[in-house]
TORKOL-4160 file (C-alpha; in steps of 0.2 Angstrom, whole numbers, padded with zeros to 4 digits, m for minus):
253
<pt num="1" X="m0191" Y="m1662" Z="0259"/>
<pt num="2" X="m0206" Y="m1652" Z="0264"/>
<pt num="3" X="m0200" Y="m1650" Z="0283"/>
<pt num="4" X="m0183" Y="m1638" Z="0276"/>
<pt num="5" X="m0193" Y="m1627" Z="0265"/>
<pt num="6" X="m0206" Y="m1626" Z="0279"/>
<pt num="7" X="m0191" Y="m1621" Z="0290"/>
<pt num="8" X="m0184" Y="m1609" Z="0276"/>
<pt num="9" X="m0202" Y="m1601" Z="0274"/>
<pt num="10" X="m0203" Y="m1598" Z="0294"/>
<pt num="11" X="m0186" Y="m1590" Z="0295"/>
<pt num="12" X="m0190" Y="m1579" Z="0281"/>
<pt num="13" X="m0207" Y="m1574" Z="0286"/>
<pt num="14" X="m0198" Y="m1570" Z="0304"/>
<pt num="15" X="m0185" Y="m1558" Z="0294"/>
<pt num="16" X="m0198" Y="m1548" Z="0287"/>
<pt num="17" X="m0207" Y="m1547" Z="0303"/>
<pt num="18" X="m0192" Y="m1543" Z="0311"/>
<pt num="19" X="m0187" Y="m1529" Z="0297"/>
<pt num="20" X="m0205" Y="m1523" Z="0292"/>
<pt num="21" X="m0216" Y="m1526" Z="0305"/>
<pt num="22" X="m0235" Y="m1532" Z="0304"/>
<pt num="23" X="m0238" Y="m1514" Z="0299"/>
<pt num="24" X="m0224" Y="m1512" Z="0287"/>
<pt num="25" X="m0230" Y="m1531" Z="0279"/>
<pt num="26" X="m0246" Y="m1524" Z="0277"/>
<pt num="27" X="m0237" Y="m1509" Z="0268"/>
<pt num="28" X="m0228" Y="m1518" Z="0256"/>
<pt num="29" X="m0240" Y="m1531" Z="0249"/>
<pt num="30" X="m0252" Y="m1517" Z="0246"/>
<pt num="31" X="m0236" Y="m1507" Z="0237"/>
<pt num="32" X="m0235" Y="m1526" Z="0227"/>
<pt num="33" X="m0251" Y="m1528" Z="0222"/>
<pt num="34" X="m0249" Y="m1510" Z="0216"/>
<pt num="35" X="m0235" Y="m1511" Z="0205"/>
<pt num="36" X="m0245" Y="m1527" Z="0199"/>
<pt num="37" X="m0257" Y="m1515" Z="0194"/>
<pt num="38" X="m0246" Y="m1503" Z="0186"/>
<pt num="39" X="m0238" Y="m1519" Z="0175"/>
<pt num="40" X="m0258" Y="m1523" Z="0169"/>
<pt num="41" X="m0261" Y="m1507" Z="0166"/>
<pt num="42" X="m0244" Y="m1507" Z="0154"/>
<pt num="43" X="m0248" Y="m1523" Z="0145"/>
<pt num="44" X="m0266" Y="m1516" Z="0141"/>
<pt num="45" X="m0265" Y="m1501" Z="0136"/>
<pt num="46" X="m0248" Y="m1505" Z="0124"/>
<pt num="47" X="m0260" Y="m1519" Z="0119"/>
<pt num="48" X="m0276" Y="m1511" Z="0117"/>
<pt num="49" X="m0274" Y="m1491" Z="0115"/>
<pt num="50" X="m0254" Y="m1489" Z="0106"/>
<pt num="51" X="m0257" Y="m1472" Z="0104"/>
<pt num="52" X="m0264" Y="m1467" Z="0122"/>
<pt num="53" X="m0247" Y="m1460" Z="0129"/>
<pt num="54" X="m0247" Y="m1443" Z="0122"/>
<pt num="55" X="m0235" Y="m1437" Z="0132"/>
<pt num="56" X="m0217" Y="m1444" Z="0130"/>
<pt num="57" X="m0212" Y="m1441" Z="0148"/>
<pt num="58" X="m0227" Y="m1451" Z="0153"/>
<pt num="59" X="m0226" Y="m1466" Z="0143"/>
<pt num="60" X="m0209" Y="m1466" Z="0150"/>
<pt num="61" X="m0215" Y="m1470" Z="0168"/>
<pt num="62" X="m0225" Y="m1486" Z="0161"/>
<pt num="63" X="m0208" Y="m1493" Z="0153"/>
<pt num="64" X="m0202" Y="m1509" Z="0159"/>
<pt num="65" X="m0184" Y="m1504" Z="0167"/>
<pt num="66" X="m0195" Y="m1487" Z="0176"/>
<pt num="67" X="m0208" Y="m1500" Z="0184"/>
<pt num="68" X="m0194" Y="m1512" Z="0188"/>
<pt num="69" X="m0186" Y="m1496" Z="0198"/>
<pt num="70" X="m0203" Y="m1488" Z="0202"/>
<pt num="71" X="m0203" Y="m1507" Z="0211"/>
<pt num="72" X="m0192" Y="m1505" Z="0221"/>
<pt num="73" X="m0192" Y="m1487" Z="0230"/>
<pt num="74" X="m0209" Y="m1489" Z="0232"/>
<pt num="75" X="m0203" Y="m1506" Z="0243"/>
<pt num="76" X="m0189" Y="m1495" Z="0251"/>
<pt num="77" X="m0202" Y="m1480" Z="0254"/>
<pt num="78" X="m0213" Y="m1494" Z="0263"/>
<pt num="79" X="m0199" Y="m1498" Z="0277"/>
<pt num="80" X="m0193" Y="m1481" Z="0281"/>
<pt num="81" X="m0214" Y="m1476" Z="0282"/>
<pt num="82" X="m0211" Y="m1492" Z="0295"/>
<pt num="83" X="m0196" Y="m1485" Z="0304"/>
<pt num="84" X="m0205" Y="m1468" Z="0306"/>
<pt num="85" X="m0223" Y="m1472" Z="0313"/>
<pt num="86" X="m0233" Y="m1472" Z="0296"/>
<pt num="87" X="m0251" Y="m1481" Z="0297"/>
<pt num="88" X="m0250" Y="m1496" Z="0288"/>
<pt num="89" X="m0258" Y="m1495" Z="0268"/>
<pt num="90" X="m0273" Y="m1506" Z="0272"/>
<pt num="91" X="m0284" Y="m1505" Z="0286"/>
<pt num="92" X="m0302" Y="m1505" Z="0290"/>
<pt num="93" X="m0301" Y="m1494" Z="0307"/>
<pt num="94" X="m0312" Y="m1475" Z="0305"/>
<pt num="95" X="m0318" Y="m1480" Z="0287"/>
<pt num="96" X="m0326" Y="m1464" Z="0284"/>
<pt num="97" X="m0308" Y="m1456" Z="0285"/>
<pt num="98" X="m0300" Y="m1466" Z="0279"/>
<pt num="99" X="m0309" Y="m1471" Z="0260"/>
<pt num="100" X="m0325" Y="m1460" Z="0260"/>
<pt num="101" X="m0316" Y="m1443" Z="0264"/>
<pt num="102" X="m0301" Y="m1446" Z="0249"/>
<pt num="103" X="m0314" Y="m1448" Z="0239"/>
<pt num="104" X="m0326" Y="m1433" Z="0243"/>
<pt num="105" X="m0308" Y="m1422" Z="0244"/>
<pt num="106" X="m0300" Y="m1430" Z="0228"/>
<pt num="107" X="m0319" Y="m1423" Z="0219"/>
<pt num="108" X="m0319" Y="m1408" Z="0227"/>
<pt num="109" X="m0304" Y="m1403" Z="0222"/>
<pt num="110" X="m0308" Y="m1410" Z="0203"/>
<pt num="111" X="m0320" Y="m1398" Z="0200"/>
<pt num="112" X="m0310" Y="m1385" Z="0209"/>
<pt num="113" X="m0299" Y="m1386" Z="0194"/>
<pt num="114" X="m0312" Y="m1387" Z="0184"/>
<pt num="115" X="m0321" Y="m1369" Z="0188"/>
<pt num="116" X="m0301" Y="m1364" Z="0185"/>
<pt num="117" X="m0297" Y="m1369" Z="0169"/>
<pt num="118" X="m0317" Y="m1362" Z="0165"/>
<pt num="119" X="m0312" Y="m1345" Z="0170"/>
<pt num="120" X="m0293" Y="m1344" Z="0166"/>
<pt num="121" X="m0290" Y="m1357" Z="0153"/>
<pt num="122" X="m0274" Y="m1363" Z="0159"/>
<pt num="123" X="m0275" Y="m1379" Z="0152"/>
<pt num="124" X="m0274" Y="m1373" Z="0133"/>
<pt num="125" X="m0260" Y="m1365" Z="0138"/>
<pt num="126" X="m0252" Y="m1379" Z="0147"/>
<pt num="127" X="m0256" Y="m1391" Z="0130"/>
<pt num="128" X="m0246" Y="m1379" Z="0119"/>
<pt num="129" X="m0232" Y="m1378" Z="0133"/>
<pt num="130" X="m0231" Y="m1395" Z="0131"/>
<pt num="131" X="m0236" Y="m1399" Z="0113"/>
<pt num="132" X="m0251" Y="m1409" Z="0115"/>
<pt num="133" X="m0268" Y="m1405" Z="0108"/>
<pt num="134" X="m0278" Y="m1412" Z="0121"/>
<pt num="135" X="m0275" Y="m1420" Z="0138"/>
<pt num="136" X="m0288" Y="m1434" Z="0135"/>
<pt num="137" X="m0287" Y="m1448" Z="0126"/>
<pt num="138" X="m0303" Y="m1460" Z="0129"/>
<pt num="139" X="m0312" Y="m1464" Z="0142"/>
<pt num="140" X="m0304" Y="m1483" Z="0145"/>
<pt num="141" X="m0287" Y="m1477" Z="0144"/>
<pt num="142" X="m0290" Y="m1462" Z="0155"/>
<pt num="143" X="m0295" Y="m1472" Z="0168"/>
<pt num="144" X="m0281" Y="m1486" Z="0166"/>
<pt num="145" X="m0268" Y="m1473" Z="0162"/>
<pt num="146" X="m0273" Y="m1457" Z="0176"/>
<pt num="147" X="m0277" Y="m1473" Z="0190"/>
<pt num="148" X="m0258" Y="m1478" Z="0187"/>
<pt num="149" X="m0252" Y="m1460" Z="0186"/>
<pt num="150" X="m0260" Y="m1459" Z="0203"/>
<pt num="151" X="m0248" Y="m1473" Z="0211"/>
<pt num="152" X="m0233" Y="m1466" Z="0203"/>
<pt num="153" X="m0236" Y="m1447" Z="0209"/>
<pt num="154" X="m0238" Y="m1454" Z="0225"/>
<pt num="155" X="m0223" Y="m1465" Z="0227"/>
<pt num="156" X="m0212" Y="m1449" Z="0216"/>
<pt num="157" X="m0219" Y="m1436" Z="0227"/>
<pt num="158" X="m0221" Y="m1443" Z="0244"/>
<pt num="159" X="m0218" Y="m1463" Z="0250"/>
<pt num="160" X="m0201" Y="m1462" Z="0242"/>
<pt num="161" X="m0195" Y="m1446" Z="0249"/>
<pt num="162" X="m0203" Y="m1441" Z="0264"/>
<pt num="163" X="m0200" Y="m1456" Z="0276"/>
<pt num="164" X="m0183" Y="m1460" Z="0270"/>
<pt num="165" X="m0178" Y="m1438" Z="0275"/>
<pt num="166" X="m0190" Y="m1441" Z="0289"/>
<pt num="167" X="m0178" Y="m1454" Z="0297"/>
<pt num="168" X="m0163" Y="m1447" Z="0293"/>
<pt num="169" X="m0168" Y="m1429" Z="0298"/>
<pt num="170" X="m0177" Y="m1431" Z="0313"/>
<pt num="171" X="m0170" Y="m1449" Z="0321"/>
<pt num="172" X="m0153" Y="m1448" Z="0315"/>
<pt num="173" X="m0148" Y="m1432" Z="0313"/>
<pt num="174" X="m0160" Y="m1423" Z="0326"/>
<pt num="175" X="m0159" Y="m1439" Z="0339"/>
<pt num="176" X="m0179" Y="m1444" Z="0337"/>
<pt num="177" X="m0184" Y="m1425" Z="0340"/>
<pt num="178" X="m0196" Y="m1417" Z="0334"/>
<pt num="179" X="m0204" Y="m1430" Z="0319"/>
<pt num="180" X="m0221" Y="m1421" Z="0316"/>
<pt num="181" X="m0211" Y="m1404" Z="0313"/>
<pt num="182" X="m0200" Y="m1410" Z="0303"/>
<pt num="183" X="m0212" Y="m1422" Z="0295"/>
<pt num="184" X="m0223" Y="m1404" Z="0289"/>
<pt num="185" X="m0208" Y="m1394" Z="0283"/>
<pt num="186" X="m0202" Y="m1410" Z="0270"/>
<pt num="187" X="m0224" Y="m1410" Z="0264"/>
<pt num="188" X="m0224" Y="m1393" Z="0262"/>
<pt num="189" X="m0208" Y="m1392" Z="0253"/>
<pt num="190" X="m0212" Y="m1409" Z="0241"/>
<pt num="191" X="m0229" Y="m1399" Z="0241"/>
<pt num="192" X="m0222" Y="m1389" Z="0229"/>
<pt num="193" X="m0215" Y="m1400" Z="0218"/>
<pt num="194" X="m0226" Y="m1403" Z="0205"/>
<pt num="195" X="m0237" Y="m1388" Z="0204"/>
<pt num="196" X="m0219" Y="m1379" Z="0201"/>
<pt num="197" X="m0214" Y="m1388" Z="0186"/>
<pt num="198" X="m0229" Y="m1391" Z="0177"/>
<pt num="199" X="m0235" Y="m1372" Z="0179"/>
<pt num="200" X="m0220" Y="m1360" Z="0182"/>
<pt num="201" X="m0220" Y="m1357" Z="0165"/>
<pt num="202" X="m0237" Y="m1347" Z="0168"/>
<pt num="203" X="m0228" Y="m1337" Z="0178"/>
<pt num="204" X="m0218" Y="m1327" Z="0162"/>
<pt num="205" X="m0237" Y="m1323" Z="0154"/>
<pt num="206" X="m0250" Y="m1323" Z="0164"/>
<pt num="207" X="m0242" Y="m1323" Z="0184"/>
<pt num="208" X="m0261" Y="m1319" Z="0192"/>
<pt num="209" X="m0266" Y="m1335" Z="0182"/>
<pt num="210" X="m0247" Y="m1346" Z="0186"/>
<pt num="211" X="m0249" Y="m1340" Z="0205"/>
<pt num="212" X="m0269" Y="m1346" Z="0207"/>
<pt num="213" X="m0265" Y="m1363" Z="0196"/>
<pt num="214" X="m0247" Y="m1367" Z="0207"/>
<pt num="215" X="m0259" Y="m1363" Z="0224"/>
<pt num="216" X="m0273" Y="m1375" Z="0219"/>
<pt num="217" X="m0260" Y="m1390" Z="0216"/>
<pt num="218" X="m0249" Y="m1386" Z="0232"/>
<pt num="219" X="m0264" Y="m1385" Z="0244"/>
<pt num="220" X="m0269" Y="m1404" Z="0233"/>
<pt num="221" X="m0253" Y="m1411" Z="0239"/>
<pt num="222" X="m0252" Y="m1403" Z="0255"/>
<pt num="223" X="m0268" Y="m1412" Z="0258"/>
<pt num="224" X="m0262" Y="m1430" Z="0253"/>
<pt num="225" X="m0249" Y="m1428" Z="0263"/>
<pt num="226" X="m0259" Y="m1425" Z="0278"/>
<pt num="227" X="m0268" Y="m1441" Z="0273"/>
<pt num="228" X="m0252" Y="m1452" Z="0270"/>
<pt num="229" X="m0246" Y="m1448" Z="0287"/>
<pt num="230" X="m0262" Y="m1450" Z="0297"/>
<pt num="231" X="m0268" Y="m1465" Z="0286"/>
<pt num="232" X="m0254" Y="m1471" Z="0277"/>
<pt num="233" X="m0252" Y="m1469" Z="0258"/>
<pt num="234" X="m0267" Y="m1478" Z="0250"/>
<pt num="235" X="m0277" Y="m1465" Z="0258"/>
<pt num="236" X="m0267" Y="m1451" Z="0250"/>
<pt num="237" X="m0266" Y="m1461" Z="0231"/>
<pt num="238" X="m0285" Y="m1461" Z="0232"/>
<pt num="239" X="m0286" Y="m1443" Z="0235"/>
<pt num="240" X="m0277" Y="m1443" Z="0218"/>
<pt num="241" X="m0287" Y="m1455" Z="0209"/>
<pt num="242" X="m0304" Y="m1448" Z="0214"/>
<pt num="243" X="m0297" Y="m1430" Z="0208"/>
<pt num="244" X="m0289" Y="m1437" Z="0192"/>
<pt num="245" X="m0306" Y="m1446" Z="0189"/>
<pt num="246" X="m0316" Y="m1429" Z="0189"/>
<pt num="247" X="m0300" Y="m1420" Z="0181"/>
<pt num="248" X="m0292" Y="m1429" Z="0169"/>
<pt num="249" X="m0307" Y="m1441" Z="0165"/>
<pt num="250" X="m0325" Y="m1435" Z="0165"/>
<pt num="251" X="m0317" Y="m1417" Z="0158"/>
<pt num="252" X="m0310" Y="m1415" Z="0142"/>
<pt num="253" X="m0297" Y="m1404" Z="0141"/>
């Protein structure tokens, strides 16, 4: 009985290697581990911090159906990453640039946002607009929720849309031409999504503050896109996790 099962495993592994390649399998394993972490966050938060989600939209991403959809979309993104030349998610190559630099840059952006808030008070306006009193829900639940949120944000804004669109446009429409140019056009466009969707309401009342905050968010997302292309999606997630640890955990607003 063991020989047929062994043969089946070899066939399955051979099929995965053929479709994903070694780098793709590397990234798929990393993504599934991140999904396991999201599931752990969901279980822990609902078990021990049931009131930690102060935003219904935020909570909706951690529902079981949403997590299942996110898991599948992530694997689709990983597959198109393999097809469009993104590096594996996990590697020991260039550890300073791949792991330390994202942490330092994320912290720097966190401090920048703290400075912006101290000088403009934009988070008070955002909290009022979204009908929440504070974005801080305690140290432990904030660490769990915002680390999970960093993973989800990377999927929504980069891991799923950019590689798929890059493949459709550069590989199919342009017949494998201009992949880097197409990538950066996509990176710029997707980098506008988060800051515009979150802070465009500021433009109607405090336009200068709105422009400043949107530009900071745009720059932050462009930096993440650069790490994604050069070092893989886990490096991009690392930037955002470090940013969130300053902006959403250390800084109470």
